C-alpha positions in Angstrom: 21.1 14.4 -20.6 18.0 12.3 -20.2 18.2 8.5 -19.5 15.4 6.0 -19.6 14.0 5.0 -16.2 15.0 1.4 -16.2 18.5 2.4 -17.3 18.8 4.9 -14.4 17.6 2.4 -11.8 19.7 -0.4 -13.1 22.8 1.8 -13.3 22.3 2.9 -9.7 21.9 -0.7 -8.6 25.0 -1.8 -10.4 27.0 1.0 -8.8 25.7 -0.1 -5.4 26.6 -3.7 -6.2 30.1 -2.6 -7.2 30.5 -0.6 -4.0 29.4 -3.5 -1.8 31.9 -5.8 -3.5 32.4 -9.4 -2.5 30.3 -9.3 0.7 27.0 -8.9 -1.3 28.0 -11.5 -3.7 28.7 -14.0 -0.9 25.3 -13.3 0.7 23.4 -13.8 -2.6 25.3 -17.0 -3.4 24.6 -18.3 0.1 20.9 -18.0 -0.5 20.1 -15.4 2.2 17.9 -13.4 -0.1 14.8 -14.0 -2.1 11.5 -15.6 -1.4 9.3 -16.0 -4.5 5.6 -15.1 -3.9 3.0 -17.8 -4.3 0.8 -17.5 -7.3 -2.7 -18.1 -6.0 -4.8 -16.7 -8.9 -6.4 -20.1 -9.5 -7.3 -21.2 -6.0 -9.5 -20.3 -3.0 -8.0 -20.9 0.4 -9.4 -21.4 3.9 -7.0 -22.1 6.8 -7.0 -22.7 10.6 -9.1 -25.9 10.5 -8.3 -28.0 13.5 -8.8 -31.8 13.4 -8.3 -34.5 16.1 -9.1 -38.0 14.9 -8.0 -41.6 15.6 -7.6 -44.6 13.3 -6.3 -48.1 13.2 -2.9 -46.7 12.3 -1.1 -43.3 11.7 -1.9 -43.3 8.0 -5.6 -44.0 8.4 -5.9 -41.3 11.1 -4.2 -38.8 8.8 -6.4 -39.6 5.9 -9.5 -39.3 8.0 -8.2 -35.9 9.3 -7.8 -34.6 5.8 -11.3 -35.8 4.9 -12.7 -33.8 7.8 -10.7 -30.8 6.8 -12.2 -30.9 3.3 -15.7 -30.9 4.7 -15.2 -28.3 7.3 -13.1 -26.2 5.0 -15.8 -26.0 2.3 -18.4 -25.0 4.9 -16.1 -22.4 6.4 -15.2 -20.9 3.0 -18.9 -20.9 1.9 -19.9 -19.0 5.1 -17.0 -16.5 4.7 -17.8 -15.9 1.1 -21.6 -15.5 1.5 -21.4 -13.9 5.0 -23.8 -16.4 6.3 -23.8 -18.7 9.4 -21.7 -21.9 8.9 -24.7 -24.0 9.8 -26.4 -22.9 6.5 -23.6 -24.2 4.4 -24.4 -27.2 2.1 -23.1 -30.7 2.9 -21.2 -32.0 -0.1 -20.3 -35.7 -0.4 -16.6 -36.6 -0.3 -16.6 -37.7 -3.9 -17.6 -34.1 -4.9 -15.1 -32.5 -2.6 -12.3 -34.6 -4.0 -12.9 -32.9 -7.4 -13.0 -29.4 -5.9 -9.9 -29.6 -3.6 -6.6 -28.9 -5.2 -4.4 -29.5 -2.1 -4.2 -29.6 1.6 -1.9 -27.2 3.5 -0.4 -28.6 6.7 0.0 -25.6 9.1 0.8 -27.8 12.1 0.5 -31.5 12.8 1.2 -34.2 15.4 1.1 -37.8 14.3 0.8 -40.7 16.7 0.5 -44.4 16.3 -3.3 -44.2 15.8 -4.0 -40.5 16.3 -3.7 -37.4 14.2 -3.9 -33.8 15.6 -3.3 -31.0 13.1 -4.2 -27.5 12.0 -4.8 -27.6 8.2 -5.7 -25.4 5.3 -7.6 -26.4 2.2 -7.1 -25.0 -1.3 -10.1 -25.2 -3.6 -9.8 -24.9 -7.4 -11.4 -21.6 -8.3 -12.8 -22.8 -11.6 -14.6 -25.8 -10.2 -15.6 -24.6 -6.8 -16.3 -21.0 -7.5 -19.9 -21.5 -8.6 -20.8 -23.7 -5.6 -19.2 -21.2 -3.2 -20.9 -18.2 -4.8 -17.7 -16.5 -5.8 -18.3 -13.9 -8.5 -16.3 -14.3 -11.7 -15.1 -10.7 -11.7 -14.4 -8.9 -8.4 -13.6 -5.2 -8.0 -9.9 -4.8 -7.2 -7.6 -1.9 -6.5 -5.0 -0.5 -8.9 -1.7 -2.3 -8.7 0.0 -1.6 -5.3 3.7 -2.1 -4.7 3.9 -3.9 -1.3 7.0 -3.3 0.9 7.1 -5.4 4.1 9.3 -3.9 6.8 10.4 -5.5 10.0 11.8 -3.4 12.9 13.6 -5.5 15.5 16.2 -4.3 17.9 16.2 -0.8 16.3 17.1 -2.2 12.9 14.7 -1.9 10.0 14.8 -4.6 7.3 12.7 -5.0 4.1 13.6 -7.7 1.6 17.4 -7.2 2.0 17.5 -10.5 4.0 15.0 -13.3 4.4 12.8 -12.8 7.4 9.5 -14.2 8.8 7.5 -11.2 7.8 8.6 -11.3 4.2 7.9 -15.0 4.1 4.4 -14.6 5.4 3.6 -12.1 2.7 5.2 -14.4 0.0 3.0 -17.2 1.2 -0.2 -15.1 1.4 -2.7 -16.1 -1.2 -4.0 -12.9 -2.7 -6.8 -14.3 -5.0 -9.5 -13.4 -2.5 -8.1 -10.0 -1.6 -9.5 -6.8 -3.2 -6.0 -5.4 -3.3 -3.9 -6.1 -6.4 -0.6 -6.6 -4.7 2.8 -6.3 -6.6 5.1 -8.4 -4.3 8.8 -8.3 -4.8 10.9 -11.5 -4.2 14.0 -9.9 -2.9 16.1 -11.2 -5.8 18.2 -9.2 -8.2 18.1 -5.5 -7.6 15.0 -5.6 -5.3 17.0 -5.1 -2.0 18.6 -2.0 -3.5 15.5 -0.4 -4.8 12.7 -1.6 -2.5 14.1 -1.5 1.0 13.2 -0.1 4.4 15.1 3.1 3.8 13.1 3.8 0.6 9.8 3.8 2.7 11.1 6.9 4.5 11.8 8.9 1.3 8.8 11.1 0.5 10.4 12.5 -2.8 8.1 11.6 -5.6 10.8 11.7 -8.3 12.5 8.4 -7.3 9.1 6.9 -6.4 7.9 7.5 -9.9 10.8 5.6 -11.4 10.4 2.6 -9.0 6.7 2.3 -9.4 7.1 2.5 -13.2 9.7 -0.2 -13.1 7.5 -2.6 -11.1 4.3 -1.6 -12.9 2.5 -0.2 -9.8 0.3 2.8 -9.3 1.0 3.5 -5.6 2.7 1.9 -2.6 1.6 0.1 0.5 4.0 -0.4 3.5 3.3 -3.3 5.9 5.4 -2.6 9.0 5.8 -4.8 12.0 7.7 -3.7 15.2 8.9 -6.7 17.2 9.6 -6.6 20.9 11.1 -9.9 22.3 11.0 -10.5 26.0 14.2 -12.6 25.6 15.7 -14.7 22.8 13.4 -17.5 21.8 10.7 -16.3 24.3 7.5 -14.4 23.9 7.4 -11.8 21.2 4.9 -8.9 20.8 4.4 -7.5 17.4 2.9 -4.1 16.6 1.6 -4.0 13.0 1.2 -0.7 11.2 -0.3 -0.3 7.7 0.8 2.7 5.7 -0.1 4.1 2.3 1.7 6.2 -0.3 5.1 7.8 -0.4 4.2 10.1 2.5 3.5 7.1 4.7 -0.1 7.9 5.6 -1.0 5.5 8.5 -4.2 3.5 7.8 -4.3 1.7 11.2 -2.5 -0.6 13.5 -3.0 -3.6 15.8 -1.0 -5.9 18.1 -0.4 -9.6 18.2 1.6 -11.9 20.5 3.7 -15.0 19.8 4.3 -17.2 22.8 7.7 -18.3 21.6 9.9 -18.5 18.5 8.0 -21.6 17.2 4.8 -19.5 17.3 6.3 -16.6 15.4 5.2 -17.9 11.9 1.6 -18.2 13.1 1.6 -14.7 14.4 3.1 -13.4 11.1 0.5 -15.2 9.1 -2.3 -13.8 11.2 -0.7 -10.4 10.9 -0.8 -10.6 7.1 -4.5 -11.5 7.1 -5.4 -8.6 9.4 -3.1 -6.2 7.5 -4.9 -7.2 4.2 -8.2 -6.4 5.9 -6.8 -3.0 6.9 -5.8 -2.3 3.4 -9.2 -3.5 2.1 -10.9 -1.1 4.5 -8.7 1.8 3.1 -9.8 0.8 -0.4 -13.5 0.8 0.5 -13.0 4.2 2.1 -11.5 5.6 -1.1 -8.1 6.1 0.5 -6.1 3.3 -1.1 -6.0 4.2 -4.8 -3.7 5.0 -7.6 -2.0 8.4 -7.8 -1.8 9.9 -11.3 1.1 12.0 -10.1 3.2 8.9 -9.5 2.5 7.4 -12.9 4.9 8.4 -15.6 2.8 9.2 -18.7 4.1 8.1 -22.1 5.1 10.9 -24.4 2.5 12.1 -26.8 2.8 10.6 -30.3 4.9 12.6 -32.7 2.8 14.0 -35.4 4.1 13.7 -38.9 5.1 17.0 -40.4 2.8 18.0 -43.2 4.3 19.3 -46.4 2.9 22.8 -46.5 4.9 23.8 -49.5 2.4 25.4 -52.0 2.0 23.7 -55.3 3.8 25.2 -58.2 1.4 27.3 -60.3 1.5 26.8 -64.1 0.7 29.6 -66.6 -0.9 28.3 -69.8 -3.0 29.5 -72.7 -6.6 28.3 -73.3 -8.1 28.7 -76.8 -11.9 28.5 -77.0 -13.4 27.8 -80.4 -17.1 28.6 -80.1 -19.7 29.5 -82.8 -21.4 32.1 -80.7 -20.9 34.4 -77.7 -23.2 32.2 -75.5 -20.9 29.2 -75.7 -17.9 31.4 -75.3 -19.3 32.7 -72.0 -20.2 29.1 -71.1 -16.7 27.9 -71.8 -15.2 30.6 -69.6 -17.6 29.9 -66.8 -16.6 26.2 -66.9 -12.9 27.1 -66.6 -13.7 29.4 -63.7 -15.6 26.6 -61.9 -12.5 24.5 -61.6 -10.9 25.0 -58.1 -7.6 26.7 -58.1 -8.0 28.4 -61.5 -7.5 32.1 -62.2 -8.1 33.6 -65.6 -6.5 36.7 -67.1 -7.9 38.3 -70.3 -11.1 37.8 -72.2 -12.2 36.6 -75.6 -11.4 33.3 -77.3 -7.8 33.2 -76.1 -7.2 33.6 -72.3 -4.3 33.1 -69.9 -5.0 30.6 -67.1 -3.0 30.1 -63.9 -3.5 26.6 -62.6 -1.5 24.4 -60.2 -2.3 21.1 -62.0 -0.6 21.9 -65.4 -2.1 21.8 -68.9 -2.9 18.1 -68.9 -4.7 18.3 -65.6 -6.8 21.3 -66.8 -7.7 19.4 -70.0 -8.9 16.4 -67.9 -11.0 18.7 -65.7 -12.7 20.2 -68.8 -13.4 16.8 -70.3 -14.8 15.6 -67.0 -17.3 18.5 -67.2 -18.6 17.4 -70.7 -16.5 19.6 -72.9 -14.3 18.7 -75.9 -10.7 19.7 -75.1 -7.3 18.8 -76.5 -3.7 19.6 -75.6 -1.2 21.1 -78.1 2.1 21.8 -76.3 1.2 24.1 -73.4 -2.0 25.3 -75.0 -5.4 23.8 -74.2 -7.9 24.0 -77.0 -11.6 23.9 -76.3 -14.1 23.1 -79.1 -17.8 23.3 -78.8 -19.7 20.2 -79.8 -21.4 20.1 -83.2 -25.0 21.2 -83.2 -24.5 23.1 -79.9 -27.5 25.4 -79.0 -27.2 29.1 -79.4 -27.4 29.5 -75.7 -26.4 27.4 -72.8 -27.1 27.6 -69.0 -24.3 28.8 -66.8 -22.6 25.9 -65.1 -22.7 25.6 -61.3 -19.4 26.2 -59.6 -17.9 23.1 -58.1 -17.4 23.2 -54.3 -13.8 23.6 -53.1 -12.3 20.4 -51.8 
């Protein structure tokens, strides 16, 4: 018996939920799962802008720091977008920048009585700032790629089953400037049961087809990080590995270090940026692409059955009233020119086999300029008064 793909997946998920019982319900109710990805389709972001300013009070210093971040952020984003030195970036007045900036992202800040030290990010409105930054309206992007972030710590692999810093970093990643069209899962609902660390180790394409079809993706990207902590709360080394496809083809790897637990979010954010660059390189090399074998094709449209039942043939009598043999031959030739007609016999009275019936045959004769009438099942043809003694043979009508 064949079931629809969503039904199979949801049924499996419900069975797993039933098996886990109250423990899973308690975890979900306590908010240990689910981080909604940020929608960044309308913004352009630049981060890591460091400011250190003073003012007459804390508020003035902070305001001045944000002003500096706007100016430096626009220049840095212009240089990054156009691949030019930052010194060539235009200097825009603060009044113009106020209309381009949608928000300031505080990555880290220290506020004193009259001093402000911070690392900030700036979000520019794509519609208003895109032309000034030289951002093209349409950029080439990959096919939709299902992203699965996996964290390996202490020998245990975790995807989106529980909230973790690696999942959060990907949820906060602004994808508008990436050439990869990511499909990011939140970890809510059935996500932990379908898209988890164990699934990344299953090469079987049958189940992958169902999952990718459910999430609307054409292939899968696995962003894996292996954490090695020196001691709890201390320095942490992360080895980041980018993989592609159900077979887990390795695209590349790199290592980063966090000096302590407070520095871990910074390392994860940097890891996401570099992992995105790794995936982009795979796209440029033609490796990261959709796989037709993983896309479930819709069934072909069902063609309507044509009624091939042959039309019922009608046998009728045709009487030809003609003053001479020439018009008799002409009348017989006109009857033979009608598609689907067969004549038996000769002379003024003939038997005609025709699928349209007597009335249809009469109409065909009238349409060809003859005078014809119907008496019961007999069609009578009468030559027109004053007809010539000879008439040209009619041309046979082409079959439909």
